[in-house]
C-alpha positions in Angstrom: 83.2 -28.4 57.6 81.5 -26.6 54.7 79.3 -23.8 56.0 78.4 -22.3 52.7 74.6 -22.2 51.9 73.3 -24.9 49.7 72.8 -23.8 46.1 69.3 -23.3 44.8 67.9 -26.3 42.9 68.5 -26.3 39.1 64.7 -26.2 38.7 64.4 -22.8 40.4 66.7 -20.4 38.5 67.3 -17.0 40.1 65.4 -14.5 37.9 65.0 -11.7 40.4 61.2 -12.1 40.2 60.9 -13.9 43.5 60.8 -11.7 46.6 62.1 -14.6 48.6 65.2 -15.2 46.5 66.0 -11.8 45.2 68.5 -9.8 47.1 67.5 -6.3 48.3 69.5 -4.6 45.6 67.7 -6.7 42.9 64.2 -5.9 44.4 65.0 -2.2 44.4 66.3 -2.4 40.8 63.2 -4.1 39.5 60.7 -2.0 41.4 58.4 0.3 39.5 56.0 2.8 41.1 52.5 1.7 40.1 50.9 4.9 41.5 52.2 8.4 42.0 50.4 11.6 43.3 50.6 13.0 39.8 48.4 10.1 38.6 45.5 11.4 40.8 42.7 13.9 40.1 40.6 15.5 42.8 36.9 16.3 42.1 36.0 19.8 43.4 32.3 20.2 44.1 31.7 23.9 44.3 28.5 24.8 46.2 27.1 28.1 47.3 27.0 27.3 51.0 28.7 25.1 53.6 25.8 22.9 54.7 26.5 19.3 55.6 27.3 17.1 52.6 27.7 13.4 52.0 30.9 14.1 50.0 33.6 16.7 50.3 32.6 20.1 48.8 34.1 23.7 48.7 32.7 27.2 48.2 33.9 29.4 45.4 36.1 31.4 47.7 37.8 28.2 48.9 38.8 27.0 45.4 42.1 28.8 45.2 43.5 27.6 48.5 42.2 24.1 47.9 43.9 23.9 44.5 47.2 25.3 45.8 47.2 22.6 48.5 46.5 19.9 46.0 49.3 21.2 43.7 51.7 21.2 46.7 50.9 17.5 47.3 51.8 16.7 43.7 48.2 15.9 42.7 48.0 16.1 38.9 44.6 17.5 38.2 41.2 18.7 39.6 37.8 18.1 38.0 35.4 20.9 38.8 31.7 20.7 39.2 29.5 23.7 40.3 25.9 24.5 41.1 24.2 26.6 38.6 20.9 28.5 38.2 18.2 26.2 36.9 15.5 26.9 34.3 13.7 24.9 31.6 16.3 25.8 29.0 19.5 25.4 31.0 20.4 29.0 30.1 23.0 29.5 32.8 25.0 26.6 31.3 26.5 28.8 28.6 26.8 31.9 30.7 30.3 33.5 31.2 29.1 34.5 34.7 28.2 30.9 35.8 29.9 29.7 39.1 31.7 27.0 37.2 33.5 29.6 35.0 34.6 31.5 38.1 35.8 28.3 39.7 37.9 27.4 36.6 39.5 30.8 36.6 40.2 30.6 40.3 41.8 27.2 39.9 44.1 28.3 37.1 45.1 31.5 38.9 46.0 29.5 42.0 48.0 26.7 40.2 48.6 27.4 36.5 50.5 24.1 36.0 47.7 21.9 37.5 45.4 20.4 34.9 41.8 21.6 35.2 39.0 19.3 34.0 35.4 20.3 33.7 31.9 18.8 33.6 30.3 19.8 30.3 26.7 18.9 31.0 23.3 20.4 31.7 22.2 18.5 34.8 23.3 21.4 37.0 21.3 23.9 35.0 18.0 22.3 33.9 14.9 22.4 36.1 14.4 18.7 35.7 18.1 18.1 36.6 18.7 16.0 33.5 21.5 16.2 31.0 19.5 17.2 28.0 16.9 19.7 26.8 13.4 18.8 25.7 10.9 20.5 23.3 7.4 21.8 24.2 6.1 18.2 24.2 8.7 16.9 26.6 10.6 15.0 24.0 14.4 15.0 23.8 15.6 17.9 21.6 18.9 16.7 20.1 19.8 19.9 18.2 19.1 22.2 21.1 21.1 20.1 23.5 24.1 20.0 21.2 23.9 23.7 20.6 23.9 24.8 24.3 26.6 22.2 25.2 28.8 23.5 22.5 28.4 27.0 23.9 29.1 25.8 27.4 32.2 24.1 26.2 33.5 27.3 24.6 32.9 29.3 27.8 34.9 26.7 29.8 37.8 26.8 27.3 37.8 30.6 27.4 38.0 30.4 31.2 41.2 28.4 31.0 40.1 24.7 31.3 42.6 22.2 30.0 40.3 19.2 29.6 36.6 19.4 28.9 34.3 16.5 30.0 31.3 16.1 27.8 29.1 14.0 30.1 25.6 13.9 28.6 26.4 10.8 26.5 24.2 11.9 23.6 25.2 11.0 20.0 27.5 13.5 18.3 28.4 15.5 21.5 32.1 14.8 21.4 32.3 15.8 17.7 30.2 18.9 18.2 32.4 20.1 21.1 35.6 19.4 19.1 34.3 21.3 16.1 33.3 24.3 18.3 36.6 24.4 20.0 38.7 24.1 16.9 36.7 26.8 15.1 37.4 29.2 18.0 41.1 28.4 18.1 41.2 26.0 21.1 42.6 23.0 19.3 44.9 22.3 22.2 42.1 21.9 24.7 41.6 18.2 25.3 38.3 16.3 25.4 37.5 13.5 27.9 33.9 12.4 27.2 32.2 10.3 30.0 31.3 6.7 29.5 28.7 6.3 32.3 27.1 3.1 33.5 23.7 3.3 35.2 24.3 3.1 38.9 23.1 4.2 42.3 26.7 5.0 43.2 26.1 8.6 42.1 23.5 9.4 44.8 25.9 11.1 47.2 27.0 13.5 44.5 23.4 14.2 43.5 22.4 14.9 47.1 25.4 17.3 47.6 24.8 19.2 44.4 21.0 19.1 44.5 21.1 17.1 41.2 18.8 14.2 41.8 17.1 13.9 38.4 13.3 14.4 37.9 13.6 12.8 34.5 15.3 9.7 33.1 19.1 9.9 32.7 19.4 6.1 32.4 18.2 6.3 28.8 21.5 7.9 27.8 23.7 5.7 29.9 25.0 2.1 29.5 23.3 -0.6 31.3 25.7 -2.7 33.4 24.7 -5.9 31.5 25.7 -4.4 28.2 29.5 -4.3 28.0 29.5 -4.6 24.2 27.5 -1.4 24.1 30.1 0.3 26.2 32.8 -0.7 23.8 30.8 0.7 20.9 30.3 3.9 22.7 34.0 4.2 23.5 34.9 3.6 19.9 32.5 6.2 18.7 33.9 8.8 21.2 37.4 8.2 19.8 36.1 8.6 16.2 34.5 11.9 17.2 37.8 13.3 18.6 38.1 12.1 22.3 41.6 12.5 23.6 40.8 10.3 26.6 37.7 8.7 28.1 36.4 8.8 31.7 34.8 5.6 33.0 32.3 5.6 35.9 31.7 4.2 38.4 35.3 3.1 38.6 34.8 -0.1 40.6 31.8 -1.2 38.5 33.7 -0.6 35.2 37.0 -2.3 36.2 36.3 -5.2 33.8 35.5 -2.8 31.0 38.8 -0.9 31.7 40.8 -4.0 31.5 38.9 -5.2 28.4 39.4 -1.9 26.5 43.1 -2.0 27.3 43.9 -5.7 26.8 41.9 -6.0 23.5 43.3 -2.7 22.3 39.7 -1.5 21.6 40.5 2.2 21.9 43.8 4.1 21.4 43.3 6.8 24.0 44.0 7.0 27.8 41.3 5.7 30.1 40.5 7.5 33.4 38.2 5.8 36.0 36.3 8.0 38.3 35.8 6.7 41.9 32.4 8.3 42.4 30.7 9.4 45.6 29.3 5.9 46.5 32.8 4.4 46.3 34.1 7.1 48.5 31.4 6.4 51.0 32.3 2.7 51.0 35.9 3.5 51.7 35.4 6.0 54.4 32.6 4.1 56.2 34.0 0.6 55.9 35.7 0.8 59.3 32.3 1.2 61.0 31.3 -2.3 59.9 34.6 -4.2 59.4 38.1 -3.7 60.8 39.4 -2.5 57.4 42.4 -0.1 57.2 41.0 2.9 55.2 44.4 4.0 53.9 45.6 0.5 53.0 42.3 -0.2 51.2 42.5 3.2 49.4 46.0 2.7 48.1 45.2 -0.9 47.0 42.1 0.2 45.1 43.9 3.0 43.3 46.8 0.7 42.5 44.3 -1.8 41.1 43.0 0.7 38.6 46.5 1.6 37.5 47.4 -2.0 37.2 44.3 -2.6 35.1 45.4 0.0 32.6 44.1 3.4 33.9 46.2 6.3 32.8 45.1 8.3 35.9 42.4 8.0 38.6 39.8 10.6 39.8 39.1 10.2 43.5 37.6 12.2 46.4 40.5 10.7 48.4 43.2 12.1 46.2 44.7 14.4 48.9 45.0 11.6 51.5 46.4 9.2 48.9 49.0 11.7 47.8 50.2 12.3 51.4 50.4 8.5 51.9 52.2 7.8 48.7 55.2 10.0 49.5 55.6 8.0 52.7 55.4 4.5 51.3 59.0 3.1 51.4 60.6 1.4 48.4 61.2 -2.4 48.6 64.1 -3.3 50.8 
């Protein structure tokens, strides 16, 4: 009696792509890690106090220990935000004594090999909590805005930042920052301008950092119904010298991420930012539905990488990094 297993039908060749047919050795051979701790960046929101916050925050004296812990987990970068002193002209934005500058220095001292990103913007420094300056008549002052943001960028580079994040989304900002850095000898400092869609998903961050705008930021952001405008903005950023582009909110721009990658619209890495609203959805989902937080988190982060993201910024980076080192390879 022949006890050998029946051969597979000729119409189903063994290619190794089927998890049912492929032997364990083949599955291991074909496996590729879609997500690693080094692909993650943790936002550090530096505040003056430890009051309750809708998102994770740290104080300045906690930055060093936090960054060392992240580096130990294999996280690839941190993106630093910090509260500043506010006035009508955003004067503290370009100060070498601003809390953000001290936070950058503390992060680089704690983990020199960890990439430090910044937020190059005025919303933490203007009385109106908006990203631009205005003239005596309340009208947007383009020249003054570019000047102070250029000075702010230089202070951040001098403090040791590796990647600057021009976030005001005003015309010519990326080019101005690039020119200022190059003239000062910081040609190796990278630029990651922000491509921001109008959304309420930023409200948690704004509450934590006392940054709810009194003016209109939406005028400088992309409306969700205008993907073609987002593509134009991304191209212009690259033309002005962007080394990479941040997309936010991550979940609301996933189609744009895939489009920019698939259509080869831009030639630089794309980095989605899972903003405060997305973090709240993840962490609070279990109170409404029986969703496994960690499984949902890893699936979302993997989705961004699968869609073409070079890296992902997430408030859940530490938890994800711990989980990733425990996920077994296919067997």
